[in-house]
C-alpha positions in Angstrom: -103.2 42.3 -24.1 -106.0 43.3 -26.4 -107.9 40.1 -26.0 -111.3 40.4 -23.8 -110.8 37.2 -22.3 -107.0 37.4 -21.3 -105.7 40.5 -19.5 -101.8 41.0 -19.8 -100.9 42.7 -16.4 -97.8 44.0 -17.7 -97.8 46.8 -15.2 -97.7 44.9 -11.9 -96.4 47.7 -10.0 -99.4 49.9 -10.8 -101.6 48.8 -7.9 -102.6 52.3 -6.7 -102.3 52.5 -3.0 -104.2 55.6 -2.8 -104.4 59.1 -4.1 -103.2 62.1 -2.0 -104.7 65.3 -3.5 -103.2 68.9 -3.1 -101.9 71.5 -5.0 -98.0 71.8 -5.4 -96.3 75.1 -4.5 -94.5 76.2 -7.6 -91.2 76.8 -5.6 -91.4 73.3 -4.1 -91.8 71.7 -7.7 -88.8 73.7 -8.9 -86.6 72.6 -6.0 -87.4 69.1 -6.8 -86.8 69.5 -10.5 -83.3 71.1 -9.8 -80.4 69.1 -11.3 -77.9 67.5 -8.9 -74.2 67.3 -9.1 -73.2 64.1 -11.0 -70.5 61.9 -9.6 -68.8 58.9 -11.5 -70.5 55.5 -10.6 -68.3 52.9 -9.2 -69.1 49.7 -10.9 -70.8 47.1 -8.7 -69.0 43.8 -7.6 -71.1 41.0 -8.5 -71.2 37.4 -6.7 -71.7 34.7 -9.5 -72.4 31.1 -9.4 -72.5 29.8 -13.0 -72.8 26.1 -12.1 -76.2 24.2 -13.0 -78.6 23.4 -10.2 -77.9 19.6 -10.7 -79.8 16.9 -8.8 -80.9 17.4 -5.1 -80.3 14.0 -3.5 -82.6 12.8 -0.6 -85.9 14.2 0.7 -86.3 18.0 1.0 -88.6 19.0 3.7 -87.8 22.6 3.7 -86.1 25.4 1.6 -85.9 27.8 4.6 -82.0 27.6 4.9 -81.7 28.1 1.0 -83.9 31.4 1.2 -82.6 32.8 4.4 -79.6 34.3 2.7 -81.4 35.8 -0.5 -84.6 37.3 1.2 -83.0 40.3 2.8 -81.6 41.2 -0.7 -85.2 41.6 -2.2 -86.7 45.1 -1.4 -90.0 46.9 -1.8 -90.0 49.9 -4.2 -92.6 52.6 -3.9 -93.1 55.2 -6.7 -95.0 58.6 -6.7 -95.6 61.0 -9.2 -97.9 64.0 -9.8 -100.6 63.9 -12.2 -103.1 66.6 -13.2 -106.7 66.0 -13.3 -108.6 66.5 -16.5 -111.0 69.5 -16.7 -113.9 69.8 -19.3 -113.0 71.6 -22.6 -115.4 74.6 -21.8 -113.7 75.2 -18.5 -110.2 75.1 -20.1 -111.3 77.9 -22.4 -111.9 80.0 -19.1 -108.3 79.2 -17.9 -109.4 76.5 -15.5 -106.7 73.9 -14.8 -107.1 70.4 -13.0 -105.7 69.8 -9.7 -102.4 68.0 -9.3 -102.7 64.6 -7.4 -100.0 62.5 -6.0 -100.1 59.0 -7.6 -98.4 56.0 -5.8 -97.4 52.6 -7.1 -95.8 49.6 -5.5 -93.3 47.0 -7.0 -90.2 45.1 -5.8 -86.5 45.0 -6.5 -83.3 42.9 -6.0 -80.0 44.3 -4.5 -77.1 43.1 -6.7 -74.1 44.7 -5.0 -73.4 45.5 -1.4 -73.0 49.3 -2.4 -76.6 49.7 -3.3 -77.3 49.0 -6.9 -80.8 47.4 -7.5 -82.4 45.8 -10.4 -86.2 46.2 -11.0 -88.6 46.6 -13.8 -88.8 49.8 -15.9 -92.5 50.0 -15.4 -92.0 50.1 -11.7 -89.9 53.4 -11.9 -91.2 54.9 -15.3 -92.3 58.7 -14.9 -91.7 58.4 -11.2 -90.9 61.7 -9.3 -89.7 60.0 -6.2 -88.7 56.4 -5.4 -88.3 54.8 -2.1 -86.7 51.6 -1.1 -87.6 49.7 1.8 -85.4 46.8 3.3 -86.4 43.8 5.3 -84.7 45.4 8.4 -87.3 48.2 8.0 -84.5 50.8 6.7 -85.9 53.4 4.2 -83.9 54.9 1.4 -84.7 57.4 -1.3 -83.5 56.0 -4.6 -82.2 57.5 -7.8 -82.6 56.1 -11.3 -79.4 55.1 -12.9 -80.9 54.0 -16.2 -84.1 52.5 -17.7 -84.5 50.2 -20.8 -88.2 49.9 -21.9 -87.3 47.4 -24.6 -86.5 44.8 -21.9 -88.4 46.2 -19.0 -85.2 46.5 -17.0 -84.3 49.4 -14.7 -81.3 50.0 -12.4 -81.8 52.3 -9.4 -79.3 52.9 -6.6 -79.4 53.7 -2.9 -76.8 55.2 -0.8 -75.7 52.5 1.7 -72.7 50.0 2.3 -72.5 46.4 3.4 -76.0 45.5 2.1 -77.2 42.0 1.6 -76.7 41.2 -2.3 -78.1 38.2 -4.5 -75.8 35.8 -6.1 -76.6 35.5 -9.7 -76.9 32.0 -11.6 -76.5 31.4 -15.3 -79.9 31.5 -16.5 -79.0 29.8 -19.7 -78.8 26.5 -17.8 -82.4 26.5 -16.5 -84.5 23.6 -17.6 -88.3 23.1 -17.6 -89.1 21.5 -14.2 -86.5 23.2 -12.3 -87.9 24.4 -8.8 -88.0 28.1 -8.4 -89.3 30.7 -5.9 -90.8 34.2 -6.6 -90.1 36.8 -3.9 -91.6 40.2 -3.7 -94.2 42.4 -2.1 -97.3 41.3 -3.6 -100.4 43.6 -3.1 -98.3 45.4 -0.4 -98.9 42.6 2.2 -95.1 42.4 2.9 -92.3 40.2 1.6 -93.8 36.9 0.3 -92.3 33.8 -1.0 -94.1 31.5 -3.5 -92.9 28.0 -4.9 -93.2 26.7 -8.6 -91.2 25.3 -11.2 -89.9 26.6 -14.6 -92.9 25.9 -17.0 -91.0 27.1 -20.1 -88.1 29.2 -21.3 -87.6 31.4 -24.2 -91.2 32.8 -24.3 -92.4 35.6 -26.5 -95.8 36.7 -25.6 -96.1 40.3 -27.0 -96.0 42.1 -23.9 -93.4 44.5 -25.2 -94.4 44.7 -29.0 -95.6 48.3 -28.5 -92.0 49.5 -27.7 -90.3 47.0 -30.3 -89.0 45.1 -27.3 -86.7 42.0 -26.8 -88.7 39.1 -25.2 -87.0 35.9 -23.8 -89.0 35.3 -20.8 -88.9 32.4 -18.3 -92.4 31.3 -17.6 -93.2 30.0 -14.1 -96.1 28.9 -12.1 -94.9 30.3 -8.9 -97.6 32.7 -7.7 -96.9 36.4 -9.0 -99.3 39.1 -8.4 -99.4 43.0 -8.2 -96.6 44.2 -6.5 -94.2 41.4 -7.4 -92.8 43.3 -10.5 -89.1 43.7 -10.2 -88.8 41.1 -7.5 -86.6 38.0 -7.7 -87.0 34.5 -9.3 -84.7 32.2 -7.3 -83.4 28.7 -7.9 -83.4 25.9 -5.4 -79.9 26.9 -4.5 -80.9 30.4 -3.4 -79.6 32.0 -6.7 -81.2 34.7 -8.8 -82.3 33.5 -12.1 -84.7 36.1 -13.2 -86.5 39.5 -12.6 -90.4 39.0 -11.9 -92.1 41.2 -14.8 -95.6 40.2 -16.0 -98.4 37.6 -15.7 -101.3 36.4 -18.0 -104.5 36.3 -16.2 -108.4 36.1 -16.6 -109.0 37.5 -13.2 -106.2 40.2 -12.7 -104.7 37.7 -10.2 -102.4 34.9 -10.5 -103.5 31.7 -12.3 -100.0 30.2 -12.6 -98.7 31.7 -15.8 -96.1 34.3 -14.7 -93.0 35.7 -16.5 -89.5 36.7 -15.5 -86.6 38.3 -17.5 -83.5 36.0 -17.5 -80.9 37.2 -15.2 -78.4 36.7 -18.0 -80.4 39.2 -20.1 -81.0 41.6 -17.1 -77.5 41.6 -16.0 -76.1 42.7 -19.4 -78.5 45.5 -19.6 -77.6 46.5 -16.1 -73.9 46.8 -16.9 -74.6 49.0 -20.0 -77.0 51.2 -18.0 -74.3 51.7 -15.3 -71.6 52.4 -17.6 -73.4 54.7 -20.0 -77.0 55.3 -18.9 -78.2 53.8 -22.0 -78.1 50.3 -23.7 -75.9 49.9 -26.8 -77.2 47.1 -28.9 -75.4 45.6 -31.9 -76.8 45.2 -35.5 -75.8 43.3 -38.5 -77.8 45.0 -41.2 -79.7 42.2 -42.6 -83.5 41.8 -43.4 -84.8 38.1 -43.1 -87.9 36.3 -44.0 -90.2 36.5 -40.9 -91.2 32.9 -41.3 -88.8 30.1 -40.1 -87.3 27.9 -42.6 -89.8 25.2 -43.6 -88.8 21.8 -44.8 -90.1 22.4 -48.4 -88.1 25.7 -48.5 -84.9 24.1 -47.0 -85.2 21.3 -49.7 -85.5 24.0 -52.5 -82.4 25.6 -51.4 -80.8 22.2 -51.6 -80.6 21.5 -47.8 -81.8 18.7 -45.8 -85.4 19.2 -44.7 -84.6 19.3 -41.0 -82.3 22.4 -41.6 -83.2 25.4 -39.3 -82.3 28.9 -39.9 -83.4 32.1 -41.4 -83.2 33.4 -45.1 -81.7 36.6 -45.8 -84.0 38.7 -47.8 -82.3 42.2 -47.7 -79.1 43.8 -47.0 -79.7 47.1 -45.3 -77.9 49.4 -45.3 -76.1 48.3 -48.4 -72.7 49.2 -46.9 -73.6 47.7 -43.5 -71.6 45.1 -41.4 -73.4 42.0 -43.1 -72.9 43.5 -46.6 -69.2 44.3 -45.7 -68.6 40.6 -44.7 -69.9 39.3 -47.9 -73.3 38.0 -47.0 -75.9 38.0 -49.9 -79.6 37.5 -50.4 -80.8 33.8 -50.2 -77.9 33.1 -47.6 -79.4 31.0 -44.9 -78.0 32.0 -41.4 -78.0 29.0 -38.9 -75.8 30.2 -36.0 -73.9 33.2 -34.5 -71.0 32.5 -32.2 -72.2 28.9 -31.9 -75.6 30.0 -30.8 -78.5 28.3 -33.0 -80.5 30.7 -35.0 -83.9 29.0 -35.9 -86.2 32.2 -36.2 -85.9 35.9 -36.8 -86.5 36.4 -33.1 -83.4 34.4 -32.4 -81.4 36.4 -34.7 -82.6 39.6 -33.4 -82.1 38.7 -29.7 -78.5 37.3 -30.1 -77.4 40.3 -32.1 -79.0 42.9 -29.8 -77.5 41.4 -26.7 -74.0 41.6 -28.4 -72.0 44.9 -27.9 -71.3 47.1 -31.0 -67.8 46.6 -32.3 -67.9 42.9 -31.4 -66.6 40.5 -34.0 -69.0 37.5 -34.4 -68.7 34.3 -36.3 -71.8 33.7 -38.5 -72.5 30.3 -40.0 -74.6 29.9 -43.0 -75.6 28.1 -46.1 -75.1 29.4 -49.7 -75.9 27.4 -52.7 -76.5 24.4 -50.4 -72.9 24.6 -49.0 -71.9 25.6 -45.5 -70.0 28.9 -45.2 -68.8 31.1 -42.3 -68.1 35.0 -42.1 -66.5 37.0 -39.4 -68.8 40.1 -39.0 -68.1 43.2 -36.8 -71.4 44.5 -35.6 -72.5 48.0 -35.8 -74.5 49.9 -33.5 -78.3 49.9 -33.5 -79.7 53.3 -33.3 -82.1 53.8 -30.4 -85.4 54.8 -32.1 -86.9 55.4 -28.6 -84.2 57.4 -27.2 -85.6 60.6 -25.9 -85.0 64.0 -27.7 -85.7 67.3 -26.1 -84.4 70.4 -24.4 -81.2 70.2 -22.3 -80.9 73.8 -21.3 -83.0 76.7 -22.1 -83.7 76.8 -25.8 -81.0 74.1 -26.6 -82.5 70.9 -28.1 -80.3 67.6 -28.3 -80.8 64.3 -30.1 -79.0 60.9 -29.9 -76.3 60.6 -32.5 -77.8 58.3 -35.0 -76.2 56.8 -38.1 -78.3 59.1 -40.3 -77.2 62.3 -38.3 -73.5 61.1 -38.7 -73.7 60.9 -42.3 -75.7 64.2 -42.6 -73.2 66.0 -40.3 -70.2 63.9 -41.4 -69.3 62.9 -37.8 -66.7 60.2 -37.3 -67.7 56.9 -35.8 -65.4 57.4 -33.0 -67.3 60.5 -31.8 -70.2 59.7 -29.1 -72.5 61.9 -27.5 -75.7 64.0 -28.2 -75.9 66.3 -31.1 -77.3 69.8 -30.7 -80.2 69.9 -33.2 -81.8 73.3 -32.6 -81.0 76.4 -30.7 -84.0 78.9 -30.1 -83.5 82.4 -31.4 -84.1 83.7 -27.7 -81.8 80.9 -26.0 -79.3 82.5 -23.4 -76.9 79.9 -24.8 -77.1 80.8 -28.4 -73.6 82.2 -28.4 -72.2 79.2 -26.4 -73.2 76.2 -28.4 -73.3 75.9 -32.2 -75.9 73.9 -33.8 -74.7 70.6 -35.1 -72.2 70.3 -32.3 -71.8 66.8 -30.6 -71.6 67.1 -26.7 -69.6 64.3 -25.5 -69.0 65.2 -22.0 -70.5 67.2 -19.4 -68.4 68.0 -16.3 -66.2 65.2 -17.4 -68.9 62.6 -17.4 -69.6 60.7 -20.7 -72.9 61.8 -22.4 -74.8 59.2 -24.5 -78.4 60.5 -24.4 -80.7 63.2 -22.9 -81.3 61.4 -19.6 -77.4 61.1 -19.0 -76.7 64.8 -20.2 -79.4 65.9 -17.6 -78.0 63.7 -14.8 -74.5 65.4 -15.4 -75.6 69.0 -15.3 -74.8 71.1 -12.4 -76.6 73.8 -10.8 -74.5 76.7 -11.6 -71.2 76.5 -13.4 -70.6 73.7 -16.1 -68.1 72.6 -18.4 -68.9 70.7 -21.7 -66.4 68.9 -24.2 -68.0 69.5 -27.7 -67.0 68.3 -31.0 -67.7 70.6 -34.0 -66.4 70.6 -37.5 -63.7 68.1 -36.8 -62.4 69.8 -33.7 -62.9 69.3 -30.0 -63.0 72.2 -27.5 -64.2 72.9 -24.2 -67.0 75.5 -23.4 -68.2 77.0 -20.1 -71.9 77.9 -19.2 -74.1 78.6 -16.3 -77.5 77.1 -15.8 -80.1 79.4 -14.6 
C-alpha cells in the first residue's frame, strides 16, 4: 500500500460520486443524532449448501440460469457523511469555521436472509451518517448498521423488509485453485455487473489490514473487481456465495486481475457475532511464538523430522493464561488445533481468533521430540480497537478488558462496559458510580460503546449495573 508502483485499493467504495455543499442546520443535525429505541434482533435464517463444487460434466455455454437466482440478492449501497472543510490557521484564530460538505460513496452488499440482513465491507459503511440500499427491482431502503469489524473488514447492515431474495452460502474451505467464480457488484456506479474468473489462490495475506492489526485469509481471484464492487458477492459455478469482495492490487487504480475476497466462512462467523452482541468476541490462548516458521534445521535441532511444520512457543503471556494452565511450556512446537494444521504464526492466530471464547480445543504439539496433546479452554481476546467515549453527558465508558477486571476485581461472568469517568458537572453523577459495569440497557445486552448507544432511548431508560459484587437496576432520563 506504501509502494509507489503498486496501489492497494483497500477503500473500493470510496469512489466519490460528487460533493453537495451546504450548511447543516443545527436542529437538523440534532434530530439525526437522536438515539432510537432499540428492539431485540431476530437471528437470520440462512440457506447453506456445504457440498464441494465438484466436476461440471459436458460443455457449458452459459451460466445465466445459475446466476439468475443470486443476482437479486446483490445490492448497491450508498453512504453519505458530513465533513468540514479545512480553513487556514490565521482564519481559525478569528473564529472562522469551514463549511460542512456532504460526501458520498458507493459500494455493494449481499442479502443473506429474507428479512433484510446484509453483509458488506466495513470500509463501505465506516463513519457514514446515512446508508441507502438499492435492490435490483428499483426499491430503495434506509439501512441501519448492526455491527462492524475493522479487523476483517466485515460489516452487517439491515433493512426493514420481508420476503427478500437471499444468497445461499457455500463452504469456502472447500474452494480450490482453478474453481470458476463470478464477481457481482456495482463497479463505478454503472449498475449491477457480473464478471467471470477463477480462484487464483487461497489463504492470501497481503498486509491490507495491518494498520488495524487485522486478520487476513483472502481468496484471490482474477474476476474483474473495480471501485464500487466492495462488499459485493463472489459466487461459485453453482450460484453459491463463497466470498465478499474487498480489495484489489493495481498499478492503474483499475482492475488488473488481482482481486481479493473475504471467505464466506470467516465473514459469516463475524456476522453471527455482530448480530448477537454488536461486537466480535475472539478467543486467545496466551502464547507467544517465533515469528518465523519452523525451518528444517530448527526442526532437527528439536529432535524432529526436517519436514515437520509448526510454530515454536517462545513465551506464555499471561503466566496464568489458558495455555499456561493447560501445561504448555516454552520450546513446545504447536502443529495443530482441533485437527487444523498450524504451519505459521498467522495460522495459529487466525484459528484461535475465529474460535469463540470459552471453547475447549485440542492442541497437538511436540515436546522433547515426542508428540503431545492438551485441551485448552480459550480465553477472550481484549478488543484493543474497541471505542471508548461518552455514553451520556459526562459519563465515559470503556470495554471491560482483562486488565480492568483485575483492577476492579470483577468476576469473569460479568459482561458489559465499565464506567471509567464521571465529570463533576454530569447530571448523572448521582445515578452511576464510577467503576460500575453496565450490563444491560433497556433489557438489551451491552458489550461496547456502540451497542450501548444503540440501546439508549430518547427519554426514560433503565440500566442493569454491577457494582461491588451486587447487581441493581437504575433509572435515568436522557436529555
